[in-house]
Structures are given as structure tokens and as C-alpha cells.
DSSP file (Angstrom, degrees, kcal/mol; ACC not computed):
  #  RESIDUE AA STRUCTURE BP1 BP2  ACC     N-H-->O    O-->H-N    N-H-->O    O-->H-N    TCO  KAPPA ALPHA  PHI   PSI    X-CA   Y-CA   Z-CA
    1    1 A M              0   0    0      0, 0.0    22,-1.5     0, 0.0    23,-1.0   0.000 360.0 360.0 360.0 -53.8  -66.5  -44.4   19.9
    2    2 A G  E     -A   22   0A   0     20,-0.3     2,-0.3    21,-0.2    20,-0.2  -0.982 360.0-116.4 173.4 175.8  -65.8  -45.6   23.5
    3    3 A K  E     -A   21   0A   0     18,-2.2    18,-3.2    -2,-0.3     2,-0.5  -0.979  16.5-142.0-139.8 147.4  -66.3  -48.0   26.3
    4    4 A V  E     -A   20   0A   0     -2,-0.3     2,-0.9    16,-0.2    16,-0.2  -0.943   2.6-152.6-119.1 130.8  -67.7  -47.8   29.7
    5    5 A D  E     +A   19   0A   0     14,-3.4    13,-3.3    -2,-0.5    14,-1.5  -0.850  45.5 141.6 -96.1  95.2  -66.4  -49.6   32.9
    6    6 A A  E     -A   17   0A   0     -2,-0.9     2,-0.3    11,-0.3    11,-0.2  -0.943  31.3-170.0-140.9 157.1  -69.5  -49.9   35.0
    7    7 A R  E     -A   16   0A   0      9,-2.3     9,-2.3    -2,-0.3     2,-0.7  -0.996  24.0-125.4-145.5 147.2  -71.3  -52.2   37.3
    8    8 A A  E     -A   15   0A   0     -2,-0.3     2,-1.1     7,-0.2     7,-0.2  -0.819  19.5-170.0 -85.9 109.2  -74.8  -52.5   39.0
    9    9 A D  E >>> +A   14   0A   0      5,-3.0     5,-2.0    -2,-0.7     4,-1.1  -0.763   8.4 177.0-101.9  92.0  -74.4  -52.9   42.8
   10   10 A R  T 345S+     0   0    0     -2,-1.1    -1,-0.2     1,-0.2     5,-0.1   0.749  71.2  66.9 -69.7 -21.7  -77.9  -53.7   43.6
   11   11 A A  T 345S+     0   0    0      1,-0.2    -1,-0.2    -3,-0.1    -2,-0.1   0.910 113.4  29.7 -63.4 -39.3  -77.1  -54.2   47.2
   12   12 A S  T <45S-     0   0    0     -3,-0.6    -1,-0.2     2,-0.2    -2,-0.2   0.495 109.8-119.1 -95.5  -3.3  -76.3  -50.5   47.7
   13   13 A G  T  <5S+     0   0    0     -4,-1.1    35,-2.2     1,-0.3     2,-0.3   0.749  70.8 132.5  77.1  23.0  -78.8  -49.4   44.9
   14   14 A E  E   < -Ab   9  48A   0     -5,-2.0    -5,-3.0    33,-0.2     2,-0.7  -0.833  53.9-151.6-113.2 144.1  -75.9  -47.9   42.9
   15   15 A F  E     -Ab   8  49A   0     33,-2.6    35,-2.2    -2,-0.3     2,-0.5  -0.968  29.1-154.8-110.8 109.0  -74.8  -48.0   39.3
   16   16 A V  E     -A    7   0A   0     -9,-2.3    -9,-2.3    -2,-0.7     2,-0.7  -0.790  10.5-162.2 -88.8 119.0  -71.1  -47.4   39.7
   17   17 A V  E     +A    6   0A   0     -2,-0.5   -11,-0.3   -11,-0.2     3,-0.1  -0.936  10.8 177.3 -98.8 109.5  -69.1  -45.9   36.6
   18   18 A N  E     -     0   0A   0    -13,-3.3     2,-0.3    -2,-0.7   -12,-0.2   0.828  64.5 -18.6 -82.9 -35.5  -65.5  -46.7   37.2
   19   19 A A  E     -A    5   0A   0    -14,-1.5   -14,-3.4     2,-0.0     2,-0.5  -0.973  44.6-142.2-168.7 151.0  -64.4  -45.1   33.9
   20   20 A V  E     -A    4   0A   0     -2,-0.3     2,-0.6   -16,-0.2   -16,-0.2  -0.970  24.6-155.5-115.1 110.4  -65.4  -44.0   30.5
   21   21 A H  E     -A    3   0A   0    -18,-3.2   -18,-2.2    -2,-0.5     2,-0.7  -0.773   4.6-152.9 -93.2 119.3  -62.7  -44.8   27.8
   22   22 A E  E     -A    2   0A   0     -2,-0.6   -20,-0.3   -20,-0.2    -2,-0.0  -0.788  11.5-165.4 -89.1 120.3  -62.8  -42.6   24.7
   23   23 A D  S    S+     0   0    0    -22,-1.5    -1,-0.2    -2,-0.7   -21,-0.2   0.905  90.0  14.5 -64.6 -38.3  -61.4  -44.2   21.5
   24   24 A E  S    S-     0   0    0    -23,-1.0    -1,-0.2    -3,-0.1     2,-0.1  -0.949 108.7 -82.6-123.9 151.8  -61.4  -40.7   20.1
   25   25 A P        -     0   0    0      0, 0.0     2,-0.1     0, 0.0    -2,-0.0  -0.384  48.9-129.9 -51.2 122.0  -61.7  -37.5   22.0
   26   26 A F        -     0   0    0     -2,-0.1     2,-0.1     1,-0.1    -4,-0.0  -0.394  14.5-126.5 -78.4 147.9  -65.3  -36.8   22.7
   27   27 A T     >  -     0   0    0     -2,-0.1     4,-2.5     1,-0.1     5,-0.2  -0.448  34.3 -98.8 -82.0 172.4  -66.8  -33.4   22.0
   28   28 A A  H  > S+     0   0    0      1,-0.2     4,-1.8     2,-0.2     5,-0.1   0.876 125.8  45.5 -68.0 -33.6  -68.6  -31.6   24.6
   29   29 A S  H  > S+     0   0    0      2,-0.2     4,-1.8     1,-0.2    -1,-0.2   0.820 110.0  53.6 -73.6 -30.1  -72.0  -32.8   23.1
   30   30 A M  H  > S+     0   0    0      2,-0.2     4,-2.4    -3,-0.2    -2,-0.2   0.859 109.3  48.7 -65.3 -41.0  -70.8  -36.3   22.8
   31   31 A T  H  X S+     0   0    0     -4,-2.5     4,-2.3     2,-0.2     5,-0.2   0.935 112.0  50.6 -61.9 -48.4  -69.7  -36.3   26.6
   32   32 A E  H  X S+     0   0    0     -4,-1.8     4,-2.5    -5,-0.2    -2,-0.2   0.917 109.1  50.8 -56.3 -50.8  -73.2  -34.9   27.5
   33   33 A A  H  X S+     0   0    0     -4,-1.8     4,-2.7     2,-0.2    -1,-0.2   0.917 109.0  49.3 -45.9 -55.5  -74.8  -37.6   25.5
   34   34 A V  H  X S+     0   0    0     -4,-2.4     4,-1.8     2,-0.2    -2,-0.2   0.914 111.9  49.7 -58.1 -45.1  -72.8  -40.4   27.2
   35   35 A H  H  X S+     0   0    0     -4,-2.3     4,-2.8     1,-0.2    -2,-0.2   0.928 111.2  49.4 -62.2 -44.9  -73.8  -38.8   30.7
   36   36 A D  H  X S+     0   0    0     -4,-2.5     4,-2.1     1,-0.2    -2,-0.2   0.926 113.5  46.8 -68.8 -41.0  -77.6  -38.7   29.6
   37   37 A E  H  X S+     0   0    0     -4,-2.7     4,-2.3     1,-0.2    -1,-0.2   0.869 112.0  50.1 -74.0 -28.9  -77.4  -42.4   28.5
   38   38 A L  H  X S+     0   0    0     -4,-1.8     4,-2.3     2,-0.2    -2,-0.2   0.918 112.5  46.4 -67.8 -49.3  -75.7  -43.5   31.6
   39   39 A D  H  X S+     0   0    0     -4,-2.8     4,-2.0     2,-0.2    -2,-0.2   0.843 113.1  50.0 -64.2 -36.1  -78.2  -41.7   33.7
   40   40 A G  H  X S+     0   0    0     -4,-2.1     4,-1.8    -5,-0.2    -2,-0.2   0.923 111.1  49.1 -63.9 -46.5  -81.1  -43.2   31.7
   41   41 A F  H  X S+     0   0    0     -4,-2.3     4,-2.1     2,-0.2    -2,-0.2   0.882 110.3  51.1 -63.9 -41.0  -79.6  -46.7   32.0
   42   42 A A  H  X>S+     0   0    0     -4,-2.3     5,-3.0     1,-0.2     4,-0.5   0.917 111.6  46.9 -52.5 -50.7  -79.2  -46.3   35.7
   43   43 A A  H  <5S+     0   0    0     -4,-2.0     3,-0.3     1,-0.2    -2,-0.2   0.797 107.7  56.6 -71.3 -26.7  -82.8  -45.2   36.1
   44   44 A W  H  <5S+     0   0    0     -4,-1.8    -1,-0.2     1,-0.2    -2,-0.2   0.910 109.2  46.6 -65.0 -41.8  -84.0  -48.0   34.0
   45   45 A L  H  <5S-     0   0    0     -4,-2.1    -1,-0.2    -5,-0.1    -2,-0.2   0.623 117.2-116.2 -78.2  -4.9  -82.3  -50.4   36.3
   46   46 A G  T  <5S+     0   0    0     -4,-0.5     2,-0.2     1,-0.3    -3,-0.2   0.782  76.8 115.5  78.1  28.7  -83.8  -48.6   39.2
   47   47 A L      < -     0   0    0     -5,-3.0     2,-0.4    -6,-0.1    -1,-0.3  -0.721  60.1-121.6-120.9 163.4  -80.3  -47.5   40.6
   48   48 A R  E     -b   14   0A   0    -35,-2.2   -33,-2.6    -2,-0.2     2,-0.2  -0.909  33.0-100.7-111.2 147.3  -78.6  -44.2   41.1
   49   49 A I  E      b   15   0A   0     -2,-0.4   -33,-0.2   -35,-0.2   -10,-0.0  -0.416 360.0 360.0 -59.5 127.6  -75.4  -43.1   39.7
   50   50 A A              0   0    0    -35,-2.2   -34,-0.2    -2,-0.2    -1,-0.1   0.394 360.0 360.0-109.7 360.0  -72.5  -43.4   42.1
């Protein structure tokens, strides 16, 4: 499906997403789902998306 290049920068309180790599082109709903998952993961870590 794809891969995410991201890191948790706890010093700044940010979850930094450098890139989302699509193995196959994402549909609009897949793109939205990936963004939702990244938002949820950042929240779970107690960080904000940068």
C-alpha cells in the first residue's frame, strides 16, 4: 500500500511527516484515511503534526 517517512520530535512536541510513499496511487478516500491515521498516531503520542 505505502510507506511513511516520519519521526517523533519530542523536544519540539511535533510528529514530523517527511513523506508518504504510495506503492500504488492512492484514491481520495485512501489519502484521507492515511491522514486520519497519522493524526491519530500523533495524538496518541501526545504530539502535533508538523
